[in-house]
DSSP file (Angstrom, degrees, kcal/mol; ACC not computed):
  #  RESIDUE AA STRUCTURE BP1 BP2  ACC     N-H-->O    O-->H-N    N-H-->O    O-->H-N    TCO  KAPPA ALPHA  PHI   PSI    X-CA   Y-CA   Z-CA
    1    1 A M              0   0    0      0, 0.0     2,-0.3     0, 0.0     0, 0.0   0.000 360.0 360.0 360.0 139.1 -160.4  109.2   49.2
    2    2 A F        -     0   0    0      2,-0.0     2,-0.4     0, 0.0     0, 0.0  -0.952 360.0-130.2-143.2 167.2 -157.1  108.2   50.6
    3    3 A K        -     0   0    0     -2,-0.3     2,-0.5     2,-0.0     0, 0.0  -0.911  11.0-161.6-119.1 135.9 -154.9  108.9   53.8
    4    4 A V        -     0   0    0     -2,-0.4     2,-0.5     2,-0.0    -2,-0.0  -0.969   5.0-166.2-117.6 129.4 -151.3  109.8   53.9
    5    5 A T        -     0   0    0     -2,-0.5    -2,-0.0     2,-0.0     0, 0.0  -0.957   4.1-161.9-124.8 116.8 -149.3  109.3   57.1
    6    6 A F        -     0   0    0     -2,-0.5     2,-0.2     1,-0.1    -2,-0.0  -0.723  26.8-109.1 -94.3 139.6 -146.0  111.0   57.4
    7    7 A P        -     0   0    0      0, 0.0     2,-0.8     0, 0.0     3,-0.1  -0.501  29.1-112.0 -70.9 142.3 -143.4  109.8   60.1
    8    8 A N    >   -     0   0    0      1,-0.2     3,-1.3    -2,-0.2     0, 0.0  -0.609  28.1-171.5 -72.7 108.1 -142.8  111.9   63.1
    9    9 A M  T 3  S+     0   0    0     -2,-0.8    -1,-0.2     1,-0.3     9,-0.0   0.753  82.9  60.5 -71.3 -20.3 -139.2  113.0   62.6
   10   10 A N  T 3  S+     0   0    0      2,-0.1    -1,-0.3    -3,-0.1     8,-0.1   0.471  77.0 119.8 -83.0  -3.3 -139.2  114.5   66.2
   11   11 A Y    <   -     0   0    0     -3,-1.3     2,-0.4     6,-0.1     0, 0.0  -0.296  50.6-155.4 -65.8 138.2 -139.9  111.1   67.7
   12   12 A K        -     0   0    0      5,-0.0     2,-0.4    -2,-0.0     3,-0.2  -0.911   8.8-150.0-120.7 151.4 -137.1  109.9   70.1
   13   13 A F  S    S-     0   0    0     -2,-0.4     3,-0.2     3,-0.3    -2,-0.0  -0.944  75.0 -11.1-114.9 132.8 -136.0  106.5   71.3
   14   14 A D  S    S-     0   0    0     -2,-0.4    -1,-0.2     1,-0.2     0, 0.0   0.884 127.6 -50.8  54.7  52.7 -134.4  105.8   74.8
   15   15 A D  S    S+     0   0    0      1,-0.2    13,-1.0    -3,-0.2     2,-0.4   0.907 101.9 140.1  48.6  49.2 -133.9  109.6   75.7
   16   16 A Q  E     -A   27   0A   0     -3,-0.2    -3,-0.3    11,-0.2     2,-0.2  -0.985  37.4-156.3-127.2 142.4 -132.1  110.4   72.5
   17   17 A E  E     -A   26   0A   0      9,-2.8     9,-3.1    -2,-0.4     2,-0.5  -0.660  14.1-131.3-104.1 158.6 -132.6  113.6   70.6
   18   18 A I  E     -A   25   0A   0     -2,-0.2     2,-0.7     7,-0.2     7,-0.2  -0.978  19.8-129.7-114.5 132.5 -132.0  114.1   66.9
   19   19 A D     >  -     0   0    0      5,-3.1     4,-2.1    -2,-0.5     5,-0.4  -0.730  15.4-149.1 -78.2 116.0 -129.9  117.2   66.0
   20   20 A Q  T  4 S+     0   0    0     -2,-0.7    -1,-0.2    35,-0.2    35,-0.0   0.754  92.8  50.9 -57.2 -35.3 -132.1  118.9   63.3
   21   21 A E  T  4 S+     0   0    0      1,-0.1    -1,-0.2     3,-0.1    -2,-0.0   0.881 127.5  17.3 -77.6 -42.7 -129.0  120.3   61.6
   22   22 A T  T  4 S-     0   0    0      2,-0.2    -2,-0.2    -3,-0.0    -1,-0.1   0.485  91.8-131.5-112.7  -1.4 -126.8  117.2   61.3
   23   23 A D     <  +     0   0    0     -4,-2.1     2,-0.3     1,-0.2    -3,-0.2   0.746  60.3 140.4  53.8  30.2 -129.5  114.5   61.8
   24   24 A Q        -     0   0    0     -5,-0.4    -5,-3.1     1,-0.0    -1,-0.2  -0.764  57.6-106.6-101.4 147.3 -127.2  112.9   64.4
   25   25 A E  E     -A   18   0A   0     -2,-0.3     2,-0.5    -7,-0.2    -7,-0.2  -0.488  28.3-161.0 -63.3 135.0 -128.5  111.4   67.7
   26   26 A I  E     -A   17   0A   0     -9,-3.1    -9,-2.8    -2,-0.2    -1,-0.0  -0.958  11.7-146.1-122.3 115.6 -127.7  113.3   70.9
   27   27 A D  E >>  -A   16   0A   0     -2,-0.5     4,-2.1   -11,-0.2     3,-0.6  -0.210  26.5-105.1 -76.6 166.5 -128.0  111.3   74.0
   28   28 A Q  H 3> S+     0   0    0    -13,-1.0     4,-1.9     1,-0.3     5,-0.1   0.804 119.0  56.1 -66.1 -25.8 -129.2  112.7   77.4
   29   29 A E  H 3> S+     0   0    0      2,-0.2     4,-2.1     1,-0.2    -1,-0.3   0.860 106.7  50.9 -76.3 -33.0 -125.6  112.8   78.9
   30   30 A S  H <> S+     0   0    0     -3,-0.6     4,-2.8     2,-0.2    -2,-0.2   0.962 109.7  50.6 -64.7 -50.0 -124.5  115.0   76.0
   31   31 A I  H  X S+     0   0    0     -4,-2.1     4,-1.9     1,-0.2    -2,-0.2   0.871 110.8  47.7 -48.9 -44.5 -127.4  117.4   76.6
   32   32 A Q  H  X S+     0   0    0     -4,-1.9     4,-2.8    -5,-0.2    -1,-0.2   0.866 109.6  52.6 -73.1 -33.9 -126.6  117.7   80.1
   33   33 A R  H  X S+     0   0    0     -4,-2.1     4,-2.0     2,-0.2    -2,-0.2   0.882 109.2  50.8 -58.4 -45.2 -122.9  118.3   79.3
   34   34 A M  H  X S+     0   0    0     -4,-2.8     4,-2.2     2,-0.2    -2,-0.2   0.896 111.4  48.0 -57.2 -42.0 -123.9  121.0   77.0
   35   35 A I  H  X S+     0   0    0     -4,-1.9     4,-3.1     1,-0.2     5,-0.3   0.958 109.6  51.7 -63.8 -53.2 -126.2  122.6   79.7
   36   36 A L  H  X S+     0   0    0     -4,-2.8     4,-2.0     1,-0.2    -1,-0.2   0.903 109.7  50.6 -54.9 -39.4 -123.5  122.4   82.3
   37   37 A E  H  X S+     0   0    0     -4,-2.0     4,-2.2     2,-0.2    -1,-0.2   0.900 110.9  49.4 -67.6 -40.3 -121.1  124.1   79.8
   38   38 A V  H  X S+     0   0    0     -4,-2.2     4,-2.8     1,-0.2    -2,-0.2   0.958 111.3  47.6 -63.0 -45.3 -123.6  126.8   79.3
   39   39 A I  H  < S+     0   0    0     -4,-3.1    -2,-0.2     2,-0.2    -1,-0.2   0.788 109.2  55.6 -62.4 -29.9 -124.2  127.4   82.9
   40   40 A K  H  < S+     0   0    0     -4,-2.0    -1,-0.2    -5,-0.3    -2,-0.2   0.930 115.4  36.3 -62.2 -47.7 -120.4  127.5   83.5
   41   41 A N  H  < S+     0   0    0     -4,-2.2    -2,-0.2     1,-0.3    -1,-0.2   0.794 134.7  22.8 -84.0 -21.9 -119.9  130.2   81.1
   42   42 A E    ><  +     0   0    0     -4,-2.8     3,-1.7    -5,-0.2    -1,-0.3  -0.647  61.8 174.3-134.8  80.3 -123.3  132.1   81.9
   43   43 A P  T 3  S+     0   0    0      0, 0.0    42,-2.8     0, 0.0    -1,-0.1   0.744  80.7  53.1 -64.5 -16.9 -124.7  131.4   85.3
   44   44 A T  T 3  S+     0   0    0     40,-0.2    -5,-0.1     2,-0.0    39,-0.0   0.205  80.3 131.6-100.7  23.0 -127.4  133.9   85.1
   45   45 A I    <   -     0   0    0     -3,-1.7     2,-0.1    -7,-0.1    40,-0.1  -0.385  53.4-128.1 -67.8 150.2 -128.7  132.5   81.8
   46   46 A T     >  -     0   0    0      1,-0.1     4,-2.9    38,-0.0     5,-0.2  -0.419  21.3-109.3 -93.8 170.3 -132.4  131.9   81.6
   47   47 A R  H  > S+     0   0    0      2,-0.2     4,-2.6     1,-0.2     5,-0.2   0.945 123.9  50.4 -62.3 -43.7 -134.1  128.6   80.4
   48   48 A N  H  > S+     0   0    0      1,-0.2     4,-2.2     2,-0.2     5,-0.2   0.941 108.5  53.9 -66.3 -41.7 -135.2  130.4   77.2
   49   49 A G  H  > S+     0   0    0      1,-0.2     4,-2.3     2,-0.2     5,-0.2   0.956 109.6  47.1 -56.1 -49.8 -131.5  131.6   76.7
   50   50 A M  H  X S+     0   0    0     -4,-2.9     4,-2.3     1,-0.2    -1,-0.2   0.880 109.3  52.5 -66.3 -33.9 -130.3  128.1   77.0
   51   51 A A  H  X>S+     0   0    0     -4,-2.6     5,-2.1    -5,-0.2     4,-0.8   0.886 112.2  45.3 -62.6 -38.8 -132.9  126.8   74.6
   52   52 A K  H  <5S+     0   0    0     -4,-2.2     3,-0.3    -3,-0.2    -2,-0.2   0.924 115.0  48.8 -66.2 -48.4 -131.9  129.4   72.0
   53   53 A K  H  <5S+     0   0    0     -4,-2.3    -2,-0.2     1,-0.2    -1,-0.2   0.855 121.1  33.9 -68.2 -34.5 -128.2  128.8   72.5
   54   54 A L  H  <5S-     0   0    0     -4,-2.3    -1,-0.2    -5,-0.2    -2,-0.2   0.485 106.1-122.4-100.6  -2.9 -128.4  125.0   72.3
   55   55 A N  T  <5 +     0   0    0     -4,-0.8     2,-0.4    -3,-0.3   -35,-0.2   0.950  68.8 126.7  59.5  54.4 -131.3  124.9   69.7
   56   56 A I      < -     0   0    0     -5,-2.1    -1,-0.2    -6,-0.2    -2,-0.2  -0.993  68.7 -95.3-134.6 143.2 -133.6  122.9   71.9
   57   57 A S    >>  -     0   0    0     -2,-0.4     4,-2.1     1,-0.1     3,-1.1  -0.201  30.4-122.0 -60.2 142.1 -137.0  123.6   72.9
   58   58 A S  H 3> S+     0   0    0      1,-0.3     4,-2.6     2,-0.2     5,-0.2   0.841 112.6  57.1 -62.7 -27.7 -137.4  125.4   76.2
   59   59 A T  H 3> S+     0   0    0      2,-0.2     4,-1.5     1,-0.2    -1,-0.3   0.869 106.6  48.0 -70.7 -27.6 -139.7  122.5   77.5
   60   60 A K  H <> S+     0   0    0     -3,-1.1     4,-2.7     2,-0.2    -2,-0.2   0.896 109.9  52.5 -68.3 -45.8 -136.9  120.0   76.8
   61   61 A I  H  X S+     0   0    0     -4,-2.1     4,-2.5     1,-0.2    -2,-0.2   0.894 110.0  48.7 -62.8 -42.7 -134.5  122.3   78.6
   62   62 A K  H  X S+     0   0    0     -4,-2.6     4,-2.6     2,-0.2    -1,-0.2   0.910 108.7  53.8 -67.0 -38.6 -136.8  122.4   81.7
   63   63 A H  H  X S+     0   0    0     -4,-1.5     4,-2.2     1,-0.2    -2,-0.2   0.957 113.9  41.5 -61.6 -45.5 -137.2  118.6   81.6
   64   64 A Y  H  X S+     0   0    0     -4,-2.7     4,-2.3     1,-0.2    -1,-0.2   0.846 114.0  51.8 -76.1 -28.8 -133.4  118.2   81.7
   65   65 A L  H  X S+     0   0    0     -4,-2.5     4,-2.2    -5,-0.2    -1,-0.2   0.847 108.9  51.5 -65.1 -36.2 -132.9  121.0   84.2
   66   66 A D  H  X S+     0   0    0     -4,-2.6     4,-2.7     2,-0.2    -2,-0.2   0.965 112.3  46.5 -55.1 -60.3 -135.5  119.3   86.5
   67   67 A K  H  X S+     0   0    0     -4,-2.2     4,-1.6     1,-0.2    -2,-0.2   0.890 112.3  48.9 -51.8 -47.5 -133.6  116.0   86.1
   68   68 A M  H  X>S+     0   0    0     -4,-2.3     5,-2.0     1,-0.2     4,-0.8   0.886 113.0  48.5 -68.7 -38.7 -130.2  117.6   86.8
   69   69 A R  H ><5S+     0   0    0     -4,-2.2     3,-0.6     1,-0.2    -2,-0.2   0.922 111.6  48.9 -63.6 -49.2 -131.7  119.4   89.9
   70   70 A N  H 3<5S+     0   0    0     -4,-2.7    -1,-0.2     1,-0.3    -2,-0.2   0.769 110.5  50.3 -56.9 -33.3 -133.2  116.3   91.3
   71   71 A S  H 3<5S-     0   0    0     -4,-1.6    -1,-0.3    -5,-0.2    -2,-0.2   0.633 116.9-115.2 -84.1 -18.3 -130.0  114.3   90.8
   72   72 A G  T <<5S+     0   0    0     -4,-0.8    -3,-0.2    -3,-0.6    -2,-0.1   0.593  80.9 121.5  92.6   9.4 -128.0  117.1   92.6
   73   73 A L  S   <S+     0   0    0     -5,-2.0    15,-3.2    -6,-0.2     2,-0.3   0.898  76.9  13.5 -71.1 -40.1 -125.9  118.2   89.8
   74   74 A I  E     -B   87   0B   0     -6,-0.6     2,-0.3    13,-0.3    13,-0.2  -0.907  58.9-163.5-132.8 158.6 -127.1  121.8   89.8
   75   75 A V  E     -B   86   0B   0     11,-2.6    11,-3.2    -2,-0.3     2,-0.5  -0.981  16.0-137.6-138.4 161.1 -129.0  124.3   91.9
   76   76 A H  E     -B   85   0B   0     -2,-0.3     2,-0.4     9,-0.2     9,-0.2  -0.977  21.9-165.4-117.3 121.0 -130.6  127.6   91.2
   77   77 A K  E     +B   84   0B   0      7,-2.7     7,-2.7    -2,-0.5     2,-0.1  -0.860  49.1  13.9-107.6 137.8 -130.1  130.2   93.8
   78   78 A G  S    S-     0   0    0     -2,-0.4     5,-0.2     5,-0.2    -2,-0.0  -0.313 101.5 -33.0  91.0-178.0 -132.1  133.5   94.1
   79   79 A S     >  -     0   0    0     -2,-0.1     4,-1.8     1,-0.1    -2,-0.1  -0.124  61.3-104.5 -72.2 166.8 -135.3  134.5   92.4
   80   80 A T  T  4 S+     0   0    0      1,-0.2    -1,-0.1     2,-0.2    -3,-0.0   0.881 118.1  38.7 -61.1 -41.0 -136.4  133.4   89.0
   81   81 A K  T  4 S+     0   0    0      1,-0.1    -1,-0.2   -35,-0.0    -3,-0.0   0.902 131.4  24.6 -81.7 -46.6 -135.6  136.8   87.3
   82   82 A S  T  4 S+     0   0    0      2,-0.1    -2,-0.2     0, 0.0    -1,-0.1   0.329  99.8 105.9-113.1   9.7 -132.3  137.7   89.1
   83   83 A G     <  -     0   0    0     -4,-1.8     2,-0.3    -5,-0.2    -5,-0.2  -0.137  52.0-141.0 -78.8 175.3 -131.0  134.4   90.2
   84   84 A H  E     -B   77   0B   0     -7,-2.7    -7,-2.7   -40,-0.0     2,-0.4  -0.972  11.9-114.6-143.4 156.6 -128.3  132.2   89.1
   85   85 A W  E     -B   76   0B   0    -42,-2.8     2,-0.4    -2,-0.3    -9,-0.2  -0.704  24.2-167.9 -92.8 138.8 -127.2  128.6   88.4
   86   86 A E  E     -B   75   0B   0    -11,-3.2   -11,-2.6    -2,-0.4     2,-0.5  -0.976  17.7-136.4-126.4 139.2 -124.5  126.8   90.4
   87   87 A I  E     -B   74   0B   0     -2,-0.4     2,-0.4   -13,-0.2   -13,-0.3  -0.823  23.0-135.8 -98.4 131.8 -123.0  123.5   89.4
   88   88 A V              0   0    0    -15,-3.2    -1,-0.0    -2,-0.5    -2,-0.0  -0.704 360.0 360.0 -91.4 132.8 -122.6  121.3   92.5
   89   89 A D              0   0    0     -2,-0.4    -1,-0.1   -15,-0.0   -16,-0.1   0.439 360.0 360.0 -94.1 360.0 -119.3  119.5   92.9
């Protein structure tokens, strides 16, 4: 009997993601810039919509949106279903 261990290709170091298509590292600031760009173009977009558009899991999008809300970069106005995102200047 033997055991095979495969490396976890989704593991991140120091808040960096790996772009699955290009295998390039994406840092936290880049992801936040991409999220801000999506919000600027589509303020009513949902978290799942962002996840599909940016090819990032909805859990990761939630993580970054929470960080951005806590730091005062963005706010969500209105209800969950009919609300919209606003970028704080």
